[in-house]
KEKE-3310 file (N, C-alpha, C; in steps of 0.2 Angstrom, whole numbers, plus 5000, padded with zeros to 4 digits):
npx = (5213:5207:5196:5201:5215:5219:5216:5225:5237:5237:5240:5253:5271:5282:5278:5280:5276:5279:5276:5262:5249:5258:5267:5279:5285:5289:5290:5276:5277:5290:5305:5310:5322:5326:5315:5306:5295:5282:5267:5254:5241:5230:5221:5208:5204:5210:5223:5241:5254:5271:5285:5301:5310:5306:5295:5280:5264:5253:5259:5261:5247:5242:5249:5244:5231:5221:5213:5217:5207:5201:5209:5206:5194:5177:5171:5168:5161:5161:5148:5139:5128:5115:5119:5132:5146:5143:5146:5142:5139:5148:5142:5144:5149:5165:5171:5178:5180:5186:5180:5171:5173:5175:5189:5195:5193:5201:5213:5215:5216:5227:5237:5236:5240:5253:5259:5257:5266:5278:5278:5273:5262:5245:5235:5221:5211:5215:5213:5199:5196:5201:5193:5180:5183:5184:5171:5164:5168:5163:5149:5147:5149:5161:5176:5191:5206:5222:5237:5252:5264:5260:5256:5269:5275:5268:5271:5284:5285:5278:5287:5298:5293:5291:5304:5308:5301:5288)
npy = (5247:5262:5276:5288:5286:5285:5298:5305:5300:5304:5317:5318:5318:5307:5294:5278:5261:5251:5240:5230:5240:5251:5265:5276:5292:5309:5322:5333:5344:5350:5354:5340:5329:5316:5304:5305:5303:5293:5283:5274:5263:5257:5242:5247:5257:5269:5281:5281:5293:5298:5309:5307:5317:5325:5334:5341:5333:5342:5352:5344:5340:5353:5357:5347:5351:5346:5340:5333:5325:5320:5310:5300:5293:5287:5289:5276:5264:5248:5237:5225:5213:5201:5195:5196:5207:5223:5238:5255:5272:5283:5293:5298:5311:5316:5314:5326:5331:5324:5310:5313:5308:5300:5295:5304:5317:5314:5313:5326:5333:5327:5331:5344:5345:5340:5350:5361:5357:5358:5371:5378:5388:5388:5391:5402:5394:5382:5383:5384:5371:5363:5368:5363:5350:5349:5353:5342:5331:5337:5337:5323:5320:5315:5313:5323:5315:5318:5318:5308:5315:5328:5328:5325:5337:5346:5343:5345:5358:5363:5359:5367:5380:5380:5379:5392:5399:5403)
npz = (5281:5288:5284:5290:5293:5279:5275:5282:5278:5265:5266:5268:5264:5255:5259:5265:5267:5281:5287:5293:5294:5297:5294:5286:5285:5278:5290:5293:5301:5301:5291:5283:5278:5279:5281:5297:5303:5310:5307:5314:5313:5325:5332:5335:5327:5330:5328:5329:5331:5328:5329:5327:5327:5337:5336:5342:5346:5344:5336:5324:5321:5319:5307:5298:5298:5305:5320:5336:5341:5329:5326:5334:5331:5333:5350:5360:5371:5380:5382:5391:5383:5381:5369:5369:5369:5365:5355:5360:5357:5368:5380:5392:5404:5408:5425:5434:5446:5462:5470:5485:5500:5516:5516:5507:5513:5525:5519:5515:5527:5533:5524:5526:5540:5539:5531:5540:5550:5544:5542:5531:5522:5518:5503:5499:5493:5497:5510:5510:5506:5517:5527:5522:5524:5538:5541:5536:5544:5556:5554:5554:5566:5571:5580:5576:5573:5578:5569:5571:5569:5571:5584:5590:5586:5593:5607:5607:5605:5616:5626:5623:5624:5638:5643:5639:5647:5645)
capx = (5214:5201:5197:5205:5222:5220:5216:5231:5243:5237:5242:5260:5275:5287:5275:5282:5273:5285:5273:5255:5246:5263:5270:5285:5284:5292:5286:5273:5279:5297:5308:5312:5325:5326:5308:5307:5288:5279:5260:5252:5234:5229:5215:5201:5204:5214:5230:5246:5259:5276:5290:5307:5314:5304:5289:5274:5258:5249:5262:5259:5240:5241:5252:5240:5225:5216:5213:5219:5201:5200:5213:5203:5188:5171:5172:5163:5162:5158:5142:5137:5121:5114:5122:5139:5148:5142:5148:5138:5142:5149:5140:5145:5154:5171:5171:5185:5181:5187:5175:5173:5171:5180:5196:5197:5194:5206:5219:5216:5218:5234:5241:5236:5244:5260:5261:5258:5272:5283:5278:5270:5256:5240:5232:5214:5208:5217:5209:5192:5195:5202:5186:5175:5184:5182:5163:5162:5168:5159:5143:5147:5151:5167:5182:5197:5212:5228:5242:5258:5268:5257:5257:5276:5277:5265:5274:5291:5283:5276:5293:5302:5290:5292:5311:5309:5297:5281)
capy = (5254:5266:5283:5293:5284:5286:5305:5308:5298:5307:5324:5317:5317:5302:5289:5271:5256:5248:5235:5230:5246:5255:5269:5280:5298:5315:5325:5339:5350:5353:5352:5333:5326:5309:5303:5303:5303:5286:5283:5267:5262:5251:5238:5250:5262:5275:5282:5284:5296:5300:5311:5306:5323:5329:5338:5339:5331:5348:5355:5339:5340:5359:5356:5343:5355:5342:5340:5327:5321:5317:5304:5295:5290:5288:5287:5270:5260:5241:5235:5218:5211:5194:5192:5197:5214:5228:5245:5260:5279:5285:5300:5300:5316:5314:5317:5330:5332:5318:5308:5316:5304:5300:5295:5310:5322:5312:5314:5333:5335:5324:5335:5351:5344:5340:5357:5365:5354:5360:5378:5380:5392:5386:5396:5403:5388:5376:5384:5382:5363:5361:5370:5359:5343:5350:5353:5335:5327:5339:5334:5316:5320:5311:5317:5323:5312:5321:5313:5307:5321:5334:5327:5326:5344:5350:5341:5348:5366:5365:5359:5373:5386:5379:5381:5399:5402:5405)
capz = (5283:5289:5280:5294:5291:5272:5274:5285:5274:5258:5267:5270:5258:5255:5263:5264:5271:5284:5291:5293:5296:5299:5289:5288:5280:5281:5295:5291:5305:5300:5285:5284:5272:5280:5285:5304:5306:5309:5308:5315:5314:5329:5330:5336:5322:5332:5324:5333:5326:5332:5325:5330:5327:5343:5335:5347:5343:5342:5330:5319:5319:5316:5301:5294:5298:5309:5327:5339:5342:5323:5325:5339:5329:5338:5356:5362:5377:5379:5386:5390:5382:5381:5363:5370:5370:5359:5356:5359:5358:5375:5381:5399:5405:5413:5431:5435:5453:5465:5475:5491:5506:5522:5514:5503:5518:5529:5516:5515:5533:5534:5520:5530:5546:5537:5529:5546:5554:5540:5542:5525:5522:5513:5499:5501:5490:5501:5517:5509:5506:5524:5531:5520:5527:5545:5541:5534:5550:5561:5552:5555:5574:5572:5582:5572:5576:5576:5567:5576:5567:5574:5592:5591:5585:5599:5613:5607:5606:5623:5630:5621:5628:5645:5644:5638:5652:5643)
cpx = (5208:5202:5201:5212:5223:5220:5223:5237:5243:5239:5250:5264:5280:5284:5277:5279:5279:5283:5266:5252:5251:5266:5275:5284:5288:5287:5283:5275:5285:5299:5312:5315:5325:5319:5309:5300:5285:5271:5258:5245:5233:5222:5208:5200:5207:5221:5235:5251:5265:5282:5296:5312:5312:5298:5284:5268:5254:5252:5261:5252:5239:5244:5248:5233:5219:5217:5215:5213:5199:5204:5210:5197:5182:5173:5166:5165:5159:5153:5140:5130:5121:5118:5130:5140:5146:5145:5143:5141:5142:5147:5140:5150:5159:5170:5178:5186:5182:5181:5176:5169:5176:5187:5199:5198:5200:5213:5221:5218:5225:5239:5242:5240:5251:5263:5262:5264:5278:5284:5275:5263:5251:5237:5225:5210:5209:5213:5202:5191:5196:5196:5181:5176:5182:5174:5161:5162:5164:5151:5142:5148:5156:5173:5187:5203:5218:5234:5248:5263:5266:5257:5264:5278:5274:5268:5281:5290:5282:5283:5298:5299:5291:5299:5312:5305:5291:5276)
cpy = (5258:5273:5288:5292:5286:5294:5308:5306:5302:5314:5323:5316:5311:5296:5282:5266:5252:5241:5235:5236:5251:5259:5274:5286:5304:5319:5332:5345:5353:5350:5345:5330:5319:5308:5301:5303:5296:5287:5275:5267:5256:5248:5242:5256:5269:5275:5285:5287:5298:5303:5310:5312:5327:5334:5336:5337:5337:5351:5350:5340:5347:5360:5353:5347:5351:5343:5333:5322:5317:5311:5298:5291:5291:5285:5282:5267:5253:5240:5228:5217:5204:5191:5193:5204:5217:5234:5250:5267:5280:5292:5302:5305:5313:5318:5320:5331:5325:5316:5310:5312:5305:5300:5301:5316:5320:5314:5322:5335:5332:5329:5342:5351:5344:5347:5362:5363:5357:5368:5382:5383:5389:5392:5397:5397:5382:5377:5382:5374:5361:5362:5365:5352:5344:5349:5346:5331:5330:5337:5327:5315:5315:5315:5317:5320:5316:5316:5313:5313:5327:5334:5328:5334:5348:5349:5345:5356:5367:5364:5365:5379:5386:5381:5388:5403:5405:5401)
cpz = (5283:5285:5284:5292:5284:5271:5277:5281:5267:5259:5268:5263:5260:5259:5260:5269:5274:5288:5290:5297:5300:5293:5291:5283:5283:5285:5292:5295:5305:5294:5286:5278:5272:5284:5292:5307:5304:5311:5309:5317:5319:5328:5331:5332:5324:5328:5329:5329:5331:5327:5329:5330:5333:5342:5340:5343:5340:5336:5323:5316:5316:5309:5296:5293:5301:5316:5330:5340:5335:5322:5330:5336:5334:5344:5358:5368:5376:5384:5385:5388:5381:5375:5364:5371:5364:5361:5355:5360:5366:5376:5388:5400:5409:5419:5433:5442:5457:5469:5482:5497:5511:5520:5511:5509:5523:5526:5516:5521:5535:5530:5524:5536:5544:5535:5535:5550:5550:5540:5536:5526:5517:5509:5501:5498:5494:5508:5516:5509:5513:5528:5529:5523:5534:5546:5540:5541:5556:5560:5554:5563:5575:5574:5577:5576:5574:5574:5572:5575:5571:5582:5594:5591:5591:5605:5613:5608:5613:5628:5629:5624:5635:5647:5643:5643:5651:5647)
residu = (MET:ASN:GLU:ILE:THR:GLU:LYS:VAL:LEU:SER:MET:LEU:ASP:GLY:VAL:LYS:GLN:ILE:GLY:GLU:ASN:ARG:PHE:LYS:ALA:LYS:CYS:PRO:ALA:HIS:VAL:ASP:ASN:ASP:PRO:SER:PHE:PHE:VAL:THR:GLU:ILE:ASP:ASN:GLY:LYS:ILE:LEU:MET:HIS:CYS:PHE:SER:GLY:CYS:SER:LYS:GLN:ALA:ILE:VAL:ASP:ALA:LEU:GLY:ILE:THR:LEU:SER:ASP:LEU:MET:GLY:PRO:LEU:THR:HIS:HIS:ARG:TYR:SER:PRO:ARG:GLY:TYR:ASP:GLN:ARG:PRO:CYS:HIS:LYS:PRO:LEU:LYS:LEU:ASP:PRO:PRO:LYS:GLY:GLU:SER:TYR:TYR:ARG:THR:VAL:LEU:ASP:ILE:ALA:GLU:SER:ASP:ALA:TYR:LYS:GLY:ALA:GLN:SER:SER:SER:LYS:GLY:MET:GLU:ILE:ILE:GLN:GLU:ALA:LYS:ASP:TYR:PHE:ASN:ALA:LYS:LYS:GLN:PRO:LEU:LYS:LYS:SER:LYS:ASN:LEU:LEU:ASP:TYR:GLU:SER:LYS:ARG:GLN:ALA:TYR:ARG:LYS:ARG:LEU:GLY:PHE)
# end
């Protein structure tokens, strides 16, 4: 058992071991007469916690006075070396922006066409992304292909306008 698990278990009341690295206790986030809180330490040192009364993870860690990241241990990644796999601290930032390439911009334009077909309006941020996609294809000198739905919509619209005499 690692030191994080020991620290968490020392803050709980009515702790009973129910298996290898599995514990049952009274939940710290609510008044608990019958233990409904379970703690499991998994192989890589991380701790899994669950309250079967429905308390949120945030309520539990707030009651314990710790953070969710305290339960995860050091963040590492595996890297191959001639001696096999070793663990080193992971300092790579998370990529929150999607990769922007042809498939991304095609998807943006397909969604925009679908919204236009349904009569939905795009937000100003959506319009910026649509313009960015158009600029991407204009820079590549690739013609924008219209989807089958948009072509159907345009032909129906033209037929309707002819019937009305426009």
